[in-house]
VMD Tcl script that builds the backbone (N, CA, C; Angstrom):
set m [mol new atoms 216]
animate dup $m
set s [atomselect $m all]
$s set {name element resname resid chain x y z} {
  {N N MET 1 A 0.953 -1.363 0.110}
  {CA C MET 1 A -0.113 -0.054 -0.082}
  {C C MET 1 A 0.969 1.222 0.005}
  {N N SER 2 A 0.683 2.227 -0.847}
  {CA C SER 2 A 1.317 3.442 -0.889}
  {C C SER 2 A 1.194 4.488 0.003}
  {N N ASN 3 A 1.994 5.390 0.284}
  {CA C ASN 3 A 1.620 6.160 1.251}
  {C C ASN 3 A 0.424 7.234 1.177}
  {N N LEU 4 A 0.253 7.423 -0.194}
  {CA C LEU 4 A -0.930 8.338 -0.691}
  {C C LEU 4 A -2.460 7.366 -0.379}
  {N N GLU 5 A -2.383 6.077 -0.457}
  {CA C GLU 5 A -3.533 5.412 0.013}
  {C C GLU 5 A -3.603 5.119 1.562}
  {N N THR 6 A -2.830 5.490 2.101}
  {CA C THR 6 A -2.718 5.324 3.661}
  {C C THR 6 A -3.413 6.385 4.022}
  {N N GLN 7 A -3.137 7.444 3.278}
  {CA C GLN 7 A -3.998 8.818 3.809}
  {C C GLN 7 A -5.843 8.774 3.478}
  {N N LEU 8 A -5.926 7.828 2.400}
  {CA C LEU 8 A -7.158 7.913 1.726}
  {C C LEU 8 A -8.170 7.038 2.669}
  {N N LEU 9 A -9.502 7.337 2.606}
  {CA C LEU 9 A -10.277 6.232 2.895}
  {C C LEU 9 A -11.242 5.539 1.919}
  {N N PHE 10 A -11.508 4.534 2.200}
  {CA C PHE 10 A -12.181 3.636 1.032}
  {C C PHE 10 A -13.623 3.548 1.210}
  {N N ASP 11 A -14.518 3.968 0.351}
  {CA C ASP 11 A -16.025 3.983 0.300}
  {C C ASP 11 A -16.317 2.460 -0.067}
  {N N PRO 12 A -16.884 1.904 0.611}
  {CA C PRO 12 A -16.979 0.146 0.293}
  {C C PRO 12 A -18.297 0.148 -0.697}
  {N N ILE 13 A -19.192 1.137 -0.623}
  {CA C ILE 13 A -20.207 0.751 -1.581}
  {C C ILE 13 A -19.768 1.302 -3.340}
  {N N CYS 14 A -19.274 2.453 -3.307}
  {CA C CYS 14 A -19.090 2.959 -4.729}
  {C C CYS 14 A -17.721 2.691 -5.003}
  {N N GLY 15 A -16.733 2.362 -4.380}
  {CA C GLY 15 A -15.316 2.440 -4.567}
  {C C GLY 15 A -14.411 3.476 -4.481}
  {N N MET 16 A -14.863 4.603 -4.129}
  {CA C MET 16 A -14.076 5.743 -4.494}
  {C C MET 16 A -13.139 5.765 -3.417}
  {N N TRP 17 A -11.954 6.638 -3.470}
  {CA C TRP 17 A -10.949 6.756 -2.423}
  {C C TRP 17 A -11.325 8.180 -2.069}
  {N N LEU 18 A -11.171 8.365 -1.014}
  {CA C LEU 18 A -11.677 9.774 -0.275}
  {C C LEU 18 A -10.615 10.448 0.366}
  {N N GLU 19 A -10.109 11.578 0.583}
  {CA C GLU 19 A -9.376 12.314 1.327}
  {C C GLU 19 A -10.428 12.588 2.674}
  {N N PRO 20 A -9.796 12.646 3.733}
  {CA C PRO 20 A -10.490 12.835 5.243}
  {C C PRO 20 A -11.594 14.026 4.823}
  {N N GLN 21 A -11.186 15.268 4.283}
  {CA C GLN 21 A -11.975 16.460 4.145}
  {C C GLN 21 A -13.122 15.998 3.274}
  {N N GLU 22 A -13.073 14.854 2.389}
  {CA C GLU 22 A -14.146 14.816 1.283}
  {C C GLU 22 A -15.513 13.640 1.935}
  {N N VAL 23 A -14.964 12.956 3.204}
  {CA C VAL 23 A -16.024 12.160 3.606}
  {C C VAL 23 A -17.062 12.883 4.185}
  {N N ALA 24 A -18.200 12.552 3.568}
  {CA C ALA 24 A -19.479 13.244 3.642}
  {C C ALA 24 A -20.230 12.333 4.923}
  {N N SER 25 A -20.314 11.047 5.046}
  {CA C SER 25 A -20.490 10.556 6.008}
  {C C SER 25 A -20.003 9.459 6.507}
  {N N THR 26 A -19.958 8.793 7.694}
  {CA C THR 26 A -19.783 7.687 8.263}
  {C C THR 26 A -20.813 6.698 8.842}
  {N N TYR 27 A -20.526 5.642 9.173}
  {CA C TYR 27 A -21.212 4.574 9.665}
  {C C TYR 27 A -20.418 3.484 10.703}
  {N N THR 28 A -20.699 3.300 11.882}
  {CA C THR 28 A -19.874 2.628 12.786}
  {C C THR 28 A -20.521 1.012 12.798}
  {N N TYR 29 A -19.792 -0.057 12.579}
  {CA C TYR 29 A -20.387 -1.311 12.470}
  {C C TYR 29 A -19.518 -2.203 13.349}
  {N N LEU 30 A -19.865 -2.887 14.766}
  {CA C LEU 30 A -18.872 -3.740 15.294}
  {C C LEU 30 A -17.527 -3.034 15.437}
  {N N GLN 31 A -17.614 -1.888 15.870}
  {CA C GLN 31 A -16.576 -0.839 16.220}
  {C C GLN 31 A -15.774 -0.499 15.339}
  {N N VAL 32 A -15.919 -0.942 13.830}
  {CA C VAL 32 A -15.135 -0.131 13.048}
  {C C VAL 32 A -15.946 0.704 12.285}
  {N N THR 33 A -15.194 2.267 12.157}
  {CA C THR 33 A -16.168 2.926 11.439}
  {C C THR 33 A -15.791 3.312 9.930}
  {N N TYR 34 A -16.754 3.247 8.804}
  {CA C TYR 34 A -16.547 3.125 7.465}
  {C C TYR 34 A -16.887 4.450 7.249}
  {N N ALA 35 A -16.197 5.016 6.042}
  {CA C ALA 35 A -16.309 6.362 5.510}
  {C C ALA 35 A -16.978 6.129 4.105}
  {N N PHE 36 A -17.867 7.204 3.926}
  {CA C PHE 36 A -18.725 7.338 2.482}
  {C C PHE 36 A -18.622 8.613 2.025}
  {N N CYS 37 A -18.770 8.738 0.567}
  {CA C CYS 37 A -18.741 9.801 -0.070}
  {C C CYS 37 A -19.980 10.911 0.039}
  {N N CYS 38 A -21.286 9.856 0.377}
  {CA C CYS 38 A -22.492 10.496 0.397}
  {C C CYS 38 A -23.241 9.822 1.385}
  {N N GLY 39 A -24.518 10.269 1.449}
  {CA C GLY 39 A -25.555 9.566 2.305}
  {C C GLY 39 A -26.267 8.649 1.468}
  {N N GLN 40 A -26.298 8.500 0.281}
  {CA C GLN 40 A -26.807 7.110 -0.304}
  {C C GLN 40 A -25.879 5.962 -0.126}
  {N N CYS 41 A -24.827 6.238 -0.188}
  {CA C CYS 41 A -23.898 5.172 -0.086}
  {C C CYS 41 A -23.796 4.591 1.486}
  {N N ARG 42 A -23.708 5.695 2.333}
  {CA C ARG 42 A -23.841 5.032 3.483}
  {C C ARG 42 A -25.258 4.254 3.995}
  {N N ASP 43 A -26.329 4.577 3.272}
  {CA C ASP 43 A -27.732 4.180 3.618}
  {C C ASP 43 A -27.765 2.683 3.079}
  {N N LEU 44 A -27.244 2.544 1.979}
  {CA C LEU 44 A -26.806 1.235 1.369}
  {C C LEU 44 A -26.287 0.234 1.966}
  {N N PHE 45 A -25.147 0.756 2.893}
  {CA C PHE 45 A -24.228 -0.063 3.361}
  {C C PHE 45 A -24.920 -0.404 4.747}
  {N N ALA 46 A -25.769 0.384 5.430}
  {CA C ALA 46 A -26.454 0.507 6.618}
  {C C ALA 46 A -27.806 -0.499 6.498}
  {N N ARG 47 A -28.148 -0.863 5.285}
  {CA C ARG 47 A -29.247 -1.882 5.026}
  {C C ARG 47 A -28.638 -3.174 5.594}
  {N N ALA 48 A -27.434 -3.591 5.110}
  {CA C ALA 48 A -27.065 -4.918 5.353}
  {C C ALA 48 A -25.457 -4.689 5.621}
  {N N PRO 49 A -25.182 -4.202 6.611}
  {CA C PRO 49 A -23.585 -4.062 7.076}
  {C C PRO 49 A -22.976 -5.163 7.083}
  {N N GLU 50 A -23.461 -6.459 7.536}
  {CA C GLU 50 A -23.114 -7.496 7.722}
  {C C GLU 50 A -22.473 -8.293 6.330}
  {N N PHE 51 A -23.418 -7.968 5.475}
  {CA C PHE 51 A -22.917 -8.413 4.120}
  {C C PHE 51 A -21.623 -7.861 3.326}
  {N N HIS 52 A -21.487 -6.485 3.619}
  {CA C HIS 52 A -20.588 -5.801 3.018}
  {C C HIS 52 A -19.356 -6.029 4.075}
  {N N VAL 53 A -19.454 -6.008 5.212}
  {CA C VAL 53 A -18.182 -6.456 6.099}
  {C C VAL 53 A -17.846 -7.693 5.516}
  {N N ALA 54 A -18.616 -8.533 5.083}
  {CA C ALA 54 A -17.702 -9.999 4.788}
  {C C ALA 54 A -17.262 -9.913 3.477}
  {N N GLN 55 A -17.966 -9.143 2.714}
  {CA C GLN 55 A -17.088 -8.987 1.245}
  {C C GLN 55 A -16.123 -8.436 1.563}
  {N N LEU 56 A -15.965 -7.275 1.971}
  {CA C LEU 56 A -14.475 -6.660 2.467}
  {C C LEU 56 A -13.617 -7.453 3.309}
  {N N ALA 57 A -14.024 -8.459 3.930}
  {CA C ALA 57 A -13.078 -9.608 4.469}
  {C C ALA 57 A -12.385 -10.389 3.517}
  {N N HIS 58 A -13.116 -10.472 2.523}
  {CA C HIS 58 A -12.688 -11.361 1.231}
  {C C HIS 58 A -12.027 -10.615 0.314}
  {N N GLU 59 A -12.436 -9.460 0.063}
  {CA C GLU 59 A -11.829 -8.360 -0.804}
  {C C GLU 59 A -11.849 -7.226 -0.280}
  {N N PRO 60 A -10.560 -6.844 0.440}
  {CA C PRO 60 A -10.574 -5.398 1.036}
  {C C PRO 60 A -10.747 -4.038 0.193}
  {N N ARG 61 A -10.451 -4.438 -1.060}
  {CA C ARG 61 A -10.546 -2.942 -1.881}
  {C C ARG 61 A -11.403 -3.141 -2.996}
  {N N GLN 62 A -12.479 -4.176 -2.855}
  {CA C GLN 62 A -13.469 -4.511 -3.565}
  {C C GLN 62 A -14.869 -3.753 -3.278}
  {N N SER 63 A -15.270 -2.716 -4.156}
  {CA C SER 63 A -16.460 -1.989 -3.690}
  {C C SER 63 A -17.733 -3.137 -4.025}
  {N N ALA 64 A -18.981 -2.734 -3.532}
  {CA C ALA 64 A -20.164 -3.042 -4.253}
  {C C ALA 64 A -20.528 -2.981 -5.483}
  {N N GLY 65 A -19.867 -2.129 -6.099}
  {CA C GLY 65 A -20.177 -1.555 -7.366}
  {C C GLY 65 A -21.182 -0.667 -7.352}
  {N N TYR 66 A -21.826 0.207 -6.622}
  {CA C TYR 66 A -22.628 0.989 -6.901}
  {C C TYR 66 A -22.090 2.195 -7.364}
  {N N ARG 67 A -23.039 2.686 -8.504}
  {CA C ARG 67 A -22.612 3.817 -8.896}
  {C C ARG 67 A -23.094 5.099 -8.289}
  {N N CYS 68 A -22.579 6.050 -7.536}
  {CA C CYS 68 A -23.405 6.851 -7.064}
  {C C CYS 68 A -23.475 8.017 -7.732}
  {N N PRO 69 A -24.097 9.080 -7.273}
  {CA C PRO 69 A -24.057 10.529 -8.095}
  {C C PRO 69 A -22.783 11.177 -7.908}
  {N N HIS 70 A -21.851 10.679 -6.981}
  {CA C HIS 70 A -20.732 11.551 -6.931}
  {C C HIS 70 A -19.513 10.995 -7.637}
  {N N GLN 71 A -19.499 9.652 -8.347}
  {CA C GLN 71 A -18.919 9.457 -9.335}
  {C C GLN 71 A -18.852 9.644 -10.610}
  {N N CYS 72 A -17.667 10.283 -11.115}
  {CA C CYS 72 A -17.812 10.719 -12.599}
  {C C CYS 72 A -17.494 9.700 -13.455}
}
mol reanalyze $m
mol bondsrecalc $m
mol representation Tube
mol addrep $m
C-alpha cells in the first residue's frame, strides 16, 4: 500500500478513495467506522452491514459496485 493510499479512506459501496475532508458520512459497525462519499452510499451499507463487511473481509478493496451520483 502506498503512502497516498494510507491517507485516503475507501468507500466500500461505490469504491471511491476519499481524502478525510471529502468524507460526507460515516457508519460504525462492530466498532469499525466506515467512510462514505455521500448519504446514499452510507444508507446502502447500513441496510446490510454484515454483507458488506463479509465482502470486505474477502476483497478489502472491492466495492459493492454502486455507481453513486458523486462518481464521474
